[in-house]
PyMOL CGO cylinders between C-alpha atoms (Angstrom):
from pymol import cmd
from pymol.cgo import CYLINDER

trace = [
    CYLINDER, -1.36, 35.21, -42.58, 1.08, 32.32, -43.20, 0.3, 1, 1, 1, 1, 1, 1,
    CYLINDER, 1.08, 32.32, -43.20, 2.30, 29.91, -40.53, 0.3, 1, 1, 1, 1, 1, 1,
    CYLINDER, 2.30, 29.91, -40.53, 5.88, 30.87, -39.31, 0.3, 1, 1, 1, 1, 1, 1,
    CYLINDER, 5.88, 30.87, -39.31, 8.71, 29.20, -41.01, 0.3, 1, 1, 1, 1, 1, 1,
    CYLINDER, 8.71, 29.20, -41.01, 9.79, 25.79, -39.59, 0.3, 1, 1, 1, 1, 1, 1,
    CYLINDER, 9.79, 25.79, -39.59, 6.50, 25.14, -37.62, 0.3, 1, 1, 1, 1, 1, 1,
    CYLINDER, 6.50, 25.14, -37.62, 3.98, 23.04, -39.47, 0.3, 1, 1, 1, 1, 1, 1,
    CYLINDER, 3.98, 23.04, -39.47, 0.08, 23.72, -39.40, 0.3, 1, 1, 1, 1, 1, 1,
    CYLINDER, 0.08, 23.72, -39.40, -1.29, 21.80, -36.63, 0.3, 1, 1, 1, 1, 1, 1,
    CYLINDER, -1.29, 21.80, -36.63, 1.27, 22.47, -34.35, 0.3, 1, 1, 1, 1, 1, 1,
    CYLINDER, 1.27, 22.47, -34.35, 0.35, 22.61, -30.72, 0.3, 1, 1, 1, 1, 1, 1,
    CYLINDER, 0.35, 22.61, -30.72, 1.05, 25.47, -28.78, 0.3, 1, 1, 1, 1, 1, 1,
    CYLINDER, 1.05, 25.47, -28.78, 1.72, 25.63, -24.88, 0.3, 1, 1, 1, 1, 1, 1,
    CYLINDER, 1.72, 25.63, -24.88, 1.49, 28.18, -22.26, 0.3, 1, 1, 1, 1, 1, 1,
    CYLINDER, 1.49, 28.18, -22.26, 2.39, 27.37, -19.08, 0.3, 1, 1, 1, 1, 1, 1,
    CYLINDER, 2.39, 27.37, -19.08, 2.59, 29.25, -15.90, 0.3, 1, 1, 1, 1, 1, 1,
    CYLINDER, 2.59, 29.25, -15.90, 1.17, 29.52, -12.22, 0.3, 1, 1, 1, 1, 1, 1,
    CYLINDER, 1.17, 29.52, -12.22, -2.15, 31.30, -13.30, 0.3, 1, 1, 1, 1, 1, 1,
    CYLINDER, -2.15, 31.30, -13.30, -2.70, 32.46, -9.77, 0.3, 1, 1, 1, 1, 1, 1,
    CYLINDER, -2.70, 32.46, -9.77, -5.19, 34.16, -11.17, 0.3, 1, 1, 1, 1, 1, 1,
    CYLINDER, -5.19, 34.16, -11.17, -5.16, 33.76, -15.20, 0.3, 1, 1, 1, 1, 1, 1,
    CYLINDER, -5.16, 33.76, -15.20, -5.73, 37.18, -16.45, 0.3, 1, 1, 1, 1, 1, 1,
    CYLINDER, -5.73, 37.18, -16.45, -6.28, 39.00, -19.93, 0.3, 1, 1, 1, 1, 1, 1,
    CYLINDER, -6.28, 39.00, -19.93, -2.65, 39.44, -20.82, 0.3, 1, 1, 1, 1, 1, 1,
    CYLINDER, -2.65, 39.44, -20.82, -2.24, 35.53, -20.58, 0.3, 1, 1, 1, 1, 1, 1,
    CYLINDER, -2.24, 35.53, -20.58, -5.28, 35.34, -22.96, 0.3, 1, 1, 1, 1, 1, 1,
    CYLINDER, -5.28, 35.34, -22.96, -4.09, 37.91, -25.40, 0.3, 1, 1, 1, 1, 1, 1,
    CYLINDER, -4.09, 37.91, -25.40, -0.55, 36.50, -25.98, 0.3, 1, 1, 1, 1, 1, 1,
    CYLINDER, -0.55, 36.50, -25.98, -2.03, 32.90, -26.30, 0.3, 1, 1, 1, 1, 1, 1,
    CYLINDER, -2.03, 32.90, -26.30, -4.34, 34.38, -29.23, 0.3, 1, 1, 1, 1, 1, 1,
    CYLINDER, -4.34, 34.38, -29.23, -1.51, 36.39, -30.72, 0.3, 1, 1, 1, 1, 1, 1,
    CYLINDER, -1.51, 36.39, -30.72, 0.42, 33.34, -30.81, 0.3, 1, 1, 1, 1, 1, 1,
    CYLINDER, 0.42, 33.34, -30.81, -2.10, 31.08, -32.03, 0.3, 1, 1, 1, 1, 1, 1,
    CYLINDER, -2.10, 31.08, -32.03, -2.72, 33.53, -34.94, 0.3, 1, 1, 1, 1, 1, 1,
    CYLINDER, -2.72, 33.53, -34.94, 1.15, 33.90, -35.87, 0.3, 1, 1, 1, 1, 1, 1,
    CYLINDER, 1.15, 33.90, -35.87, 1.90, 30.30, -36.01, 0.3, 1, 1, 1, 1, 1, 1,
    CYLINDER, 1.90, 30.30, -36.01, -1.70, 29.12, -36.94, 0.3, 1, 1, 1, 1, 1, 1,
    CYLINDER, -1.70, 29.12, -36.94, -1.99, 26.89, -34.08, 0.3, 1, 1, 1, 1, 1, 1,
    CYLINDER, -1.99, 26.89, -34.08, -4.24, 23.91, -33.94, 0.3, 1, 1, 1, 1, 1, 1,
    CYLINDER, -4.24, 23.91, -33.94, -4.60, 24.49, -30.28, 0.3, 1, 1, 1, 1, 1, 1,
    CYLINDER, -4.60, 24.49, -30.28, -3.05, 26.55, -27.56, 0.3, 1, 1, 1, 1, 1, 1,
    CYLINDER, -3.05, 26.55, -27.56, -3.09, 24.11, -24.33, 0.3, 1, 1, 1, 1, 1, 1,
    CYLINDER, -3.09, 24.11, -24.33, -2.73, 26.36, -20.86, 0.3, 1, 1, 1, 1, 1, 1,
    CYLINDER, -2.73, 26.36, -20.86, -1.16, 24.12, -18.38, 0.3, 1, 1, 1, 1, 1, 1,
    CYLINDER, -1.16, 24.12, -18.38, -1.03, 25.50, -14.57, 0.3, 1, 1, 1, 1, 1, 1,
    CYLINDER, -1.03, 25.50, -14.57, 2.35, 24.36, -12.68, 0.3, 1, 1, 1, 1, 1, 1,
    CYLINDER, 2.35, 24.36, -12.68, 2.00, 21.73, -9.96, 0.3, 1, 1, 1, 1, 1, 1,
    CYLINDER, 2.00, 21.73, -9.96, 4.92, 22.92, -7.77, 0.3, 1, 1, 1, 1, 1, 1,
    CYLINDER, 4.92, 22.92, -7.77, 6.77, 25.87, -9.80, 0.3, 1, 1, 1, 1, 1, 1,
    CYLINDER, 6.77, 25.87, -9.80, 10.44, 25.22, -8.87, 0.3, 1, 1, 1, 1, 1, 1,
    CYLINDER, 10.44, 25.22, -8.87, 11.22, 29.22, -8.78, 0.3, 1, 1, 1, 1, 1, 1,
    CYLINDER, 11.22, 29.22, -8.78, 8.13, 30.05, -6.60, 0.3, 1, 1, 1, 1, 1, 1,
    CYLINDER, 8.13, 30.05, -6.60, 8.62, 27.31, -3.73, 0.3, 1, 1, 1, 1, 1, 1,
    CYLINDER, 8.62, 27.31, -3.73, 8.77, 29.77, -1.17, 0.3, 1, 1, 1, 1, 1, 1,
    CYLINDER, 8.77, 29.77, -1.17, 5.39, 31.74, -1.98, 0.3, 1, 1, 1, 1, 1, 1,
    CYLINDER, 5.39, 31.74, -1.98, 2.26, 30.02, -0.99, 0.3, 1, 1, 1, 1, 1, 1,
    CYLINDER, 2.26, 30.02, -0.99, 0.35, 29.14, -4.09, 0.3, 1, 1, 1, 1, 1, 1,
    CYLINDER, 0.35, 29.14, -4.09, -3.40, 28.82, -4.65, 0.3, 1, 1, 1, 1, 1, 1,
    CYLINDER, -3.40, 28.82, -4.65, -4.72, 25.31, -4.70, 0.3, 1, 1, 1, 1, 1, 1,
    CYLINDER, -4.72, 25.31, -4.70, -4.33, 23.72, -8.19, 0.3, 1, 1, 1, 1, 1, 1,
    CYLINDER, -4.33, 23.72, -8.19, -8.15, 22.76, -8.17, 0.3, 1, 1, 1, 1, 1, 1,
    CYLINDER, -8.15, 22.76, -8.17, -8.85, 26.50, -8.05, 0.3, 1, 1, 1, 1, 1, 1,
    CYLINDER, -8.85, 26.50, -8.05, -6.11, 27.82, -10.49, 0.3, 1, 1, 1, 1, 1, 1,
    CYLINDER, -6.11, 27.82, -10.49, -7.27, 25.04, -13.06, 0.3, 1, 1, 1, 1, 1, 1,
    CYLINDER, -7.27, 25.04, -13.06, -11.05, 26.15, -12.51, 0.3, 1, 1, 1, 1, 1, 1,
    CYLINDER, -11.05, 26.15, -12.51, -10.44, 29.78, -13.30, 0.3, 1, 1, 1, 1, 1, 1,
    CYLINDER, -10.44, 29.78, -13.30, -8.38, 28.74, -16.28, 0.3, 1, 1, 1, 1, 1, 1,
    CYLINDER, -8.38, 28.74, -16.28, -11.36, 26.65, -17.53, 0.3, 1, 1, 1, 1, 1, 1,
    CYLINDER, -11.36, 26.65, -17.53, -13.73, 29.74, -16.93, 0.3, 1, 1, 1, 1, 1, 1,
    CYLINDER, -13.73, 29.74, -16.93, -11.51, 31.99, -18.84, 0.3, 1, 1, 1, 1, 1, 1,
    CYLINDER, -11.51, 31.99, -18.84, -10.89, 29.65, -22.11, 0.3, 1, 1, 1, 1, 1, 1,
    CYLINDER, -10.89, 29.65, -22.11, -14.67, 28.20, -22.27, 0.3, 1, 1, 1, 1, 1, 1,
    CYLINDER, -14.67, 28.20, -22.27, -15.81, 30.48, -25.20, 0.3, 1, 1, 1, 1, 1, 1,
    CYLINDER, -15.81, 30.48, -25.20, -12.55, 29.51, -27.53, 0.3, 1, 1, 1, 1, 1, 1,
    CYLINDER, -12.55, 29.51, -27.53, -12.46, 26.23, -29.07, 0.3, 1, 1, 1, 1, 1, 1,
    CYLINDER, -12.46, 26.23, -29.07, -8.88, 26.63, -29.67, 0.3, 1, 1, 1, 1, 1, 1,
    CYLINDER, -8.88, 26.63, -29.67, -7.95, 26.92, -26.28, 0.3, 1, 1, 1, 1, 1, 1,
    CYLINDER, -7.95, 26.92, -26.28, -7.48, 24.01, -23.73, 0.3, 1, 1, 1, 1, 1, 1,
    CYLINDER, -7.48, 24.01, -23.73, -6.41, 23.30, -20.53, 0.3, 1, 1, 1, 1, 1, 1,
    CYLINDER, -6.41, 23.30, -20.53, -4.27, 20.41, -19.42, 0.3, 1, 1, 1, 1, 1, 1,
    CYLINDER, -4.27, 20.41, -19.42, -3.63, 19.32, -15.50, 0.3, 1, 1, 1, 1, 1, 1,
    CYLINDER, -3.63, 19.32, -15.50, -0.35, 17.42, -16.46, 0.3, 1, 1, 1, 1, 1, 1,
    CYLINDER, -0.35, 17.42, -16.46, 1.63, 19.23, -14.42, 0.3, 1, 1, 1, 1, 1, 1,
    CYLINDER, 1.63, 19.23, -14.42, -0.83, 19.20, -11.45, 0.3, 1, 1, 1, 1, 1, 1,
    CYLINDER, -0.83, 19.20, -11.45, -0.89, 15.49, -11.46, 0.3, 1, 1, 1, 1, 1, 1,
    CYLINDER, -0.89, 15.49, -11.46, 2.79, 15.35, -11.51, 0.3, 1, 1, 1, 1, 1, 1,
    CYLINDER, 2.79, 15.35, -11.51, 4.73, 14.62, -8.29, 0.3, 1, 1, 1, 1, 1, 1,
    CYLINDER, 4.73, 14.62, -8.29, 7.42, 17.12, -7.28, 0.3, 1, 1, 1, 1, 1, 1,
    CYLINDER, 7.42, 17.12, -7.28, 8.62, 20.43, -9.07, 0.3, 1, 1, 1, 1, 1, 1,
    CYLINDER, 8.62, 20.43, -9.07, 7.04, 20.95, -12.59, 0.3, 1, 1, 1, 1, 1, 1,
    CYLINDER, 7.04, 20.95, -12.59, 9.98, 21.37, -15.25, 0.3, 1, 1, 1, 1, 1, 1,
    CYLINDER, 9.98, 21.37, -15.25, 8.96, 22.62, -18.51, 0.3, 1, 1, 1, 1, 1, 1,
    CYLINDER, 8.96, 22.62, -18.51, 11.27, 20.23, -20.40, 0.3, 1, 1, 1, 1, 1, 1,
    CYLINDER, 11.27, 20.23, -20.40, 9.52, 17.18, -18.76, 0.3, 1, 1, 1, 1, 1, 1,
    CYLINDER, 9.52, 17.18, -18.76, 6.20, 18.30, -20.08, 0.3, 1, 1, 1, 1, 1, 1,
    CYLINDER, 6.20, 18.30, -20.08, 7.42, 19.04, -23.58, 0.3, 1, 1, 1, 1, 1, 1,
    CYLINDER, 7.42, 19.04, -23.58, 8.66, 15.22, -23.72, 0.3, 1, 1, 1, 1, 1, 1,
    CYLINDER, 8.66, 15.22, -23.72, 5.44, 14.15, -22.49, 0.3, 1, 1, 1, 1, 1, 1,
    CYLINDER, 5.44, 14.15, -22.49, 3.54, 16.09, -24.67, 0.3, 1, 1, 1, 1, 1, 1,
    CYLINDER, 3.54, 16.09, -24.67, 5.64, 15.24, -27.69, 0.3, 1, 1, 1, 1, 1, 1,
    CYLINDER, 5.64, 15.24, -27.69, 5.63, 11.28, -27.33, 0.3, 1, 1, 1, 1, 1, 1,
    CYLINDER, 5.63, 11.28, -27.33, 1.76, 11.72, -26.96, 0.3, 1, 1, 1, 1, 1, 1,
    CYLINDER, 1.76, 11.72, -26.96, 1.18, 13.50, -30.06, 0.3, 1, 1, 1, 1, 1, 1,
    CYLINDER, 1.18, 13.50, -30.06, 3.69, 10.85, -31.76, 0.3, 1, 1, 1, 1, 1, 1,
    CYLINDER, 3.69, 10.85, -31.76, 1.98, 8.27, -30.72, 0.3, 1, 1, 1, 1, 1, 1,
    CYLINDER, 1.98, 8.27, -30.72, -1.34, 9.76, -31.88, 0.3, 1, 1, 1, 1, 1, 1,
    CYLINDER, -1.34, 9.76, -31.88, -0.27, 10.56, -35.44, 0.3, 1, 1, 1, 1, 1, 1,
    CYLINDER, -0.27, 10.56, -35.44, -0.37, 14.41, -34.77, 0.3, 1, 1, 1, 1, 1, 1,
    CYLINDER, -0.37, 14.41, -34.77, 2.26, 16.62, -35.83, 0.3, 1, 1, 1, 1, 1, 1,
    CYLINDER, 2.26, 16.62, -35.83, 4.80, 16.82, -33.20, 0.3, 1, 1, 1, 1, 1, 1,
    CYLINDER, 4.80, 16.82, -33.20, 5.58, 20.54, -33.58, 0.3, 1, 1, 1, 1, 1, 1,
    CYLINDER, 5.58, 20.54, -33.58, 5.53, 22.47, -30.29, 0.3, 1, 1, 1, 1, 1, 1,
    CYLINDER, 5.53, 22.47, -30.29, 5.33, 25.91, -29.83, 0.3, 1, 1, 1, 1, 1, 1,
    CYLINDER, 5.33, 25.91, -29.83, 6.07, 27.01, -26.34, 0.3, 1, 1, 1, 1, 1, 1,
    CYLINDER, 6.07, 27.01, -26.34, 4.99, 30.37, -25.46, 0.3, 1, 1, 1, 1, 1, 1,
    CYLINDER, 4.99, 30.37, -25.46, 7.08, 32.56, -22.84, 0.3, 1, 1, 1, 1, 1, 1,
    CYLINDER, 7.08, 32.56, -22.84, 7.21, 36.25, -21.92, 0.3, 1, 1, 1, 1, 1, 1,
    CYLINDER, 7.21, 36.25, -21.92, 10.11, 38.24, -22.38, 0.3, 1, 1, 1, 1, 1, 1,
    CYLINDER, 10.11, 38.24, -22.38, 10.59, 38.28, -18.38, 0.3, 1, 1, 1, 1, 1, 1,
    CYLINDER, 10.59, 38.28, -18.38, 10.40, 34.76, -18.34, 0.3, 1, 1, 1, 1, 1, 1,
    CYLINDER, 10.40, 34.76, -18.34, 12.82, 34.26, -21.36, 0.3, 1, 1, 1, 1, 1, 1,
    CYLINDER, 12.82, 34.26, -21.36, 15.41, 36.59, -19.70, 0.3, 1, 1, 1, 1, 1, 1,
    CYLINDER, 15.41, 36.59, -19.70, 15.95, 33.53, -17.54, 0.3, 1, 1, 1, 1, 1, 1,
    CYLINDER, 15.95, 33.53, -17.54, 15.71, 30.95, -19.99, 0.3, 1, 1, 1, 1, 1, 1,
    CYLINDER, 15.71, 30.95, -19.99, 19.43, 29.91, -20.09, 0.3, 1, 1, 1, 1, 1, 1,
    CYLINDER, 19.43, 29.91, -20.09, 18.88, 29.01, -16.48, 0.3, 1, 1, 1, 1, 1, 1,
    CYLINDER, 18.88, 29.01, -16.48, 15.96, 26.43, -17.03, 0.3, 1, 1, 1, 1, 1, 1,
    CYLINDER, 15.96, 26.43, -17.03, 16.52, 22.86, -16.73, 0.3, 1, 1, 1, 1, 1, 1,
    CYLINDER, 16.52, 22.86, -16.73, 18.00, 21.88, -20.15, 0.3, 1, 1, 1, 1, 1, 1,
    CYLINDER, 18.00, 21.88, -20.15, 17.34, 24.76, -21.97, 0.3, 1, 1, 1, 1, 1, 1,
    CYLINDER, 17.34, 24.76, -21.97, 19.07, 23.46, -25.14, 0.3, 1, 1, 1, 1, 1, 1,
    CYLINDER, 19.07, 23.46, -25.14, 16.75, 20.47, -24.93, 0.3, 1, 1, 1, 1, 1, 1,
    CYLINDER, 16.75, 20.47, -24.93, 13.81, 22.44, -24.63, 0.3, 1, 1, 1, 1, 1, 1,
    CYLINDER, 13.81, 22.44, -24.63, 14.83, 24.17, -28.05, 0.3, 1, 1, 1, 1, 1, 1,
    CYLINDER, 14.83, 24.17, -28.05, 14.95, 20.79, -29.57, 0.3, 1, 1, 1, 1, 1, 1,
    CYLINDER, 14.95, 20.79, -29.57, 11.66, 19.81, -28.74, 0.3, 1, 1, 1, 1, 1, 1,
    CYLINDER, 11.66, 19.81, -28.74, 9.78, 23.35, -29.06, 0.3, 1, 1, 1, 1, 1, 1,
    CYLINDER, 9.78, 23.35, -29.06, 10.21, 26.68, -30.91, 0.3, 1, 1, 1, 1, 1, 1,
    CYLINDER, 10.21, 26.68, -30.91, 9.95, 29.37, -28.34, 0.3, 1, 1, 1, 1, 1, 1,
    CYLINDER, 9.95, 29.37, -28.34, 7.82, 32.22, -29.03, 0.3, 1, 1, 1, 1, 1, 1,
    CYLINDER, 7.82, 32.22, -29.03, 8.69, 35.31, -27.04, 0.3, 1, 1, 1, 1, 1, 1,
    CYLINDER, 8.69, 35.31, -27.04, 5.93, 37.85, -26.17, 0.3, 1, 1, 1, 1, 1, 1,
    CYLINDER, 5.93, 37.85, -26.17, 7.13, 41.33, -25.10, 0.3, 1, 1, 1, 1, 1, 1,
    CYLINDER, 7.13, 41.33, -25.10, 5.83, 42.36, -21.81, 0.3, 1, 1, 1, 1, 1, 1,
    CYLINDER, 5.83, 42.36, -21.81, 5.46, 46.13, -20.65, 0.3, 1, 1, 1, 1, 1, 1,
    CYLINDER, 5.46, 46.13, -20.65, 7.82, 47.25, -18.31, 0.3, 1, 1, 1, 1, 1, 1,
    CYLINDER, 7.82, 47.25, -18.31, 10.43, 44.47, -18.96, 0.3, 1, 1, 1, 1, 1, 1,
    CYLINDER, 10.43, 44.47, -18.96, 13.23, 45.05, -21.75, 0.3, 1, 1, 1, 1, 1, 1,
    CYLINDER, 13.23, 45.05, -21.75, 12.50, 43.24, -25.21, 0.3, 1, 1, 1, 1, 1, 1,
    CYLINDER, 12.50, 43.24, -25.21, 14.27, 40.08, -26.07, 0.3, 1, 1, 1, 1, 1, 1,
    CYLINDER, 14.27, 40.08, -26.07, 16.28, 40.89, -28.78, 0.3, 1, 1, 1, 1, 1, 1,
    CYLINDER, 16.28, 40.89, -28.78, 17.95, 38.52, -31.73, 0.3, 1, 1, 1, 1, 1, 1,
    CYLINDER, 17.95, 38.52, -31.73, 21.39, 39.46, -30.78, 0.3, 1, 1, 1, 1, 1, 1,
    CYLINDER, 21.39, 39.46, -30.78, 20.51, 37.90, -27.29, 0.3, 1, 1, 1, 1, 1, 1,
    CYLINDER, 20.51, 37.90, -27.29, 19.28, 35.18, -28.68, 0.3, 1, 1, 1, 1, 1, 1,
    CYLINDER, 19.28, 35.18, -28.68, 22.34, 34.36, -30.80, 0.3, 1, 1, 1, 1, 1, 1,
    CYLINDER, 22.34, 34.36, -30.80, 24.66, 35.23, -28.07, 0.3, 1, 1, 1, 1, 1, 1,
    CYLINDER, 24.66, 35.23, -28.07, 23.33, 32.82, -25.55, 0.3, 1, 1, 1, 1, 1, 1,
    CYLINDER, 23.33, 32.82, -25.55, 22.06, 30.14, -28.03, 0.3, 1, 1, 1, 1, 1, 1,
    CYLINDER, 22.06, 30.14, -28.03, 24.45, 30.37, -31.15, 0.3, 1, 1, 1, 1, 1, 1,
    CYLINDER, 24.45, 30.37, -31.15, 23.29, 28.05, -33.95, 0.3, 1, 1, 1, 1, 1, 1,
    CYLINDER, 23.29, 28.05, -33.95, 19.68, 28.03, -32.61, 0.3, 1, 1, 1, 1, 1, 1,
    CYLINDER, 19.68, 28.03, -32.61, 18.34, 31.53, -33.60, 0.3, 1, 1, 1, 1, 1, 1,
    CYLINDER, 18.34, 31.53, -33.60, 15.77, 30.16, -35.74, 0.3, 1, 1, 1, 1, 1, 1,
    CYLINDER, 15.77, 30.16, -35.74, 14.30, 27.95, -32.83, 0.3, 1, 1, 1, 1, 1, 1,
    CYLINDER, 14.30, 27.95, -32.83, 13.39, 31.34, -31.18, 0.3, 1, 1, 1, 1, 1, 1,
    CYLINDER, 13.39, 31.34, -31.18, 10.66, 33.56, -32.45, 0.3, 1, 1, 1, 1, 1, 1,
    CYLINDER, 10.66, 33.56, -32.45, 9.96, 37.27, -31.06, 0.3, 1, 1, 1, 1, 1, 1,
    CYLINDER, 9.96, 37.27, -31.06, 6.59, 38.07, -31.19, 0.3, 1, 1, 1, 1, 1, 1,
    CYLINDER, 6.59, 38.07, -31.19, 5.42, 41.75, -31.74, 0.3, 1, 1, 1, 1, 1, 1,
    CYLINDER, 5.42, 41.75, -31.74, 2.68, 42.01, -29.10, 0.3, 1, 1, 1, 1, 1, 1,
    CYLINDER, 2.68, 42.01, -29.10, 0.46, 42.50, -27.41, 0.3, 1, 1, 1, 1, 1, 1,
    CYLINDER, 0.46, 42.50, -27.41, 2.20, 44.52, -24.61, 0.3, 1, 1, 1, 1, 1, 1,
    CYLINDER, 2.20, 44.52, -24.61, -0.18, 44.79, -21.87, 0.3, 1, 1, 1, 1, 1, 1,
    CYLINDER, -0.18, 44.79, -21.87, 0.98, 45.43, -18.23, 0.3, 1, 1, 1, 1, 1, 1,
    CYLINDER, 0.98, 45.43, -18.23, -0.59, 43.05, -15.88, 0.3, 1, 1, 1, 1, 1, 1,
    CYLINDER, -0.59, 43.05, -15.88, 0.90, 40.97, -12.99, 0.3, 1, 1, 1, 1, 1, 1,
    CYLINDER, 0.90, 40.97, -12.99, -0.89, 38.14, -11.15, 0.3, 1, 1, 1, 1, 1, 1,
    CYLINDER, -0.89, 38.14, -11.15, 0.87, 39.60, -7.91, 0.3, 1, 1, 1, 1, 1, 1,
    CYLINDER, 0.87, 39.60, -7.91, -0.93, 43.21, -8.55, 0.3, 1, 1, 1, 1, 1, 1,
    CYLINDER, -0.93, 43.21, -8.55, -4.25, 41.34, -9.34, 0.3, 1, 1, 1, 1, 1, 1,
    CYLINDER, -4.25, 41.34, -9.34, -3.91, 39.31, -5.94, 0.3, 1, 1, 1, 1, 1, 1,
    CYLINDER, -3.91, 39.31, -5.94, -3.19, 42.52, -4.01, 0.3, 1, 1, 1, 1, 1, 1,
    CYLINDER, -3.19, 42.52, -4.01, -6.06, 44.16, -5.45, 0.3, 1, 1, 1, 1, 1, 1,
    CYLINDER, -6.06, 44.16, -5.45, -8.45, 41.06, -4.26, 0.3, 1, 1, 1, 1, 1, 1,
    CYLINDER, -8.45, 41.06, -4.26, -7.16, 41.07, -1.05, 0.3, 1, 1, 1, 1, 1, 1,
    CYLINDER, -7.16, 41.07, -1.05, -7.76, 44.80, -0.94, 0.3, 1, 1, 1, 1, 1, 1,
    CYLINDER, -7.76, 44.80, -0.94, -11.40, 44.39, -2.25, 0.3, 1, 1, 1, 1, 1, 1,
    CYLINDER, -11.40, 44.39, -2.25, -10.80, 46.21, -5.05, 0.3, 1, 1, 1, 1, 1, 1,
    CYLINDER, -10.80, 46.21, -5.05, -12.52, 45.13, -8.71, 0.3, 1, 1, 1, 1, 1, 1,
    CYLINDER, -12.52, 45.13, -8.71, -10.79, 42.99, -10.96, 0.3, 1, 1, 1, 1, 1, 1,
    CYLINDER, -10.79, 42.99, -10.96, -13.32, 43.88, -13.60, 0.3, 1, 1, 1, 1, 1, 1,
    CYLINDER, -13.32, 43.88, -13.60, -11.68, 44.24, -17.21, 0.3, 1, 1, 1, 1, 1, 1,
    CYLINDER, -11.68, 44.24, -17.21, -8.40, 42.74, -15.52, 0.3, 1, 1, 1, 1, 1, 1,
    CYLINDER, -8.40, 42.74, -15.52, -9.72, 39.13, -15.49, 0.3, 1, 1, 1, 1, 1, 1,
    CYLINDER, -9.72, 39.13, -15.49, -12.51, 37.55, -17.23, 0.3, 1, 1, 1, 1, 1, 1,
    CYLINDER, -12.51, 37.55, -17.23, -16.24, 38.20, -15.37, 0.3, 1, 1, 1, 1, 1, 1,
    CYLINDER, -16.24, 38.20, -15.37, -16.25, 34.47, -14.85, 0.3, 1, 1, 1, 1, 1, 1,
    CYLINDER, -16.25, 34.47, -14.85, -12.73, 34.41, -13.01, 0.3, 1, 1, 1, 1, 1, 1,
    CYLINDER, -12.73, 34.41, -13.01, -13.54, 37.47, -11.09, 0.3, 1, 1, 1, 1, 1, 1,
    CYLINDER, -13.54, 37.47, -11.09, -16.88, 35.75, -10.03, 0.3, 1, 1, 1, 1, 1, 1,
    CYLINDER, -16.88, 35.75, -10.03, -14.86, 32.71, -8.89, 0.3, 1, 1, 1, 1, 1, 1,
    CYLINDER, -14.86, 32.71, -8.89, -12.40, 34.57, -7.01, 0.3, 1, 1, 1, 1, 1, 1,
    CYLINDER, -12.40, 34.57, -7.01, -15.24, 36.35, -5.16, 0.3, 1, 1, 1, 1, 1, 1,
    CYLINDER, -15.24, 36.35, -5.16, -17.46, 33.24, -4.43, 0.3, 1, 1, 1, 1, 1, 1,
    CYLINDER, -17.46, 33.24, -4.43, -14.47, 31.13, -3.23, 0.3, 1, 1, 1, 1, 1, 1,
    CYLINDER, -14.47, 31.13, -3.23, -12.74, 34.24, -1.14, 0.3, 1, 1, 1, 1, 1, 1,
    CYLINDER, -12.74, 34.24, -1.14, -9.62, 33.77, -2.71, 0.3, 1, 1, 1, 1, 1, 1,
    CYLINDER, -9.62, 33.77, -2.71, -6.70, 36.19, -2.17, 0.3, 1, 1, 1, 1, 1, 1,
    CYLINDER, -6.70, 36.19, -2.17, -8.87, 37.70, 0.72, 0.3, 1, 1, 1, 1, 1, 1,
    CYLINDER, -8.87, 37.70, 0.72, -6.89, 39.34, 3.64, 0.3, 1, 1, 1, 1, 1, 1,
    CYLINDER, -6.89, 39.34, 3.64, -8.09, 37.80, 6.60, 0.3, 1, 1, 1, 1, 1, 1,
    CYLINDER, -8.09, 37.80, 6.60, -7.65, 41.19, 8.51, 0.3, 1, 1, 1, 1, 1, 1,
    CYLINDER, -7.65, 41.19, 8.51, -9.75, 42.85, 6.24, 0.3, 1, 1, 1, 1, 1, 1,
    CYLINDER, -9.75, 42.85, 6.24, -13.62, 43.02, 7.65, 0.3, 1, 1, 1, 1, 1, 1,
    CYLINDER, -13.62, 43.02, 7.65, -16.05, 42.27, 4.72, 0.3, 1, 1, 1, 1, 1, 1,
]
cmd.load_cgo(trace, "trace")
């Protein structure tokens, strides 16, 4: 398989999110993008304070990062970053991309970045902070998400005329999983096996994450 046109070999993939918790769909999408773009690495970046989720209680960053590191431990092409956890205030993708690009240029690494998002997230992309700057900094890889409309070339052309080559629509994988559903399952004492890596399920159980305090053990 050859790399996607316009993205150099050795580019860095970036998959951000709350990861509360990370699950197998996140991992499958990251691997699909790694293969499609021949990425050197995929960097998973847990959000510090997600600007669109300020009304929901978020699991502490230390736990979300720990689960992420457990999930990717067996894949040398995957790495985790605490860049947004260590940043004060809300986490904005454009700021993260600016920092990563500058770091890679300073290190002499290929500056190409590939931002991996779901079709659900991309539907709101025009409302993100500085979306045009994001497209200047990174190619955006849009993965389908079962249960949500696919992104289309027509929509990309309409919303970002002249920048169509900065958005690549991935064919798959199509997995219907949501972290909110997994939190609800954990709160009800239901199994997360085969939905999250075993080590992540063990961490959730050992640290009583998402447990409903009204539920007796």
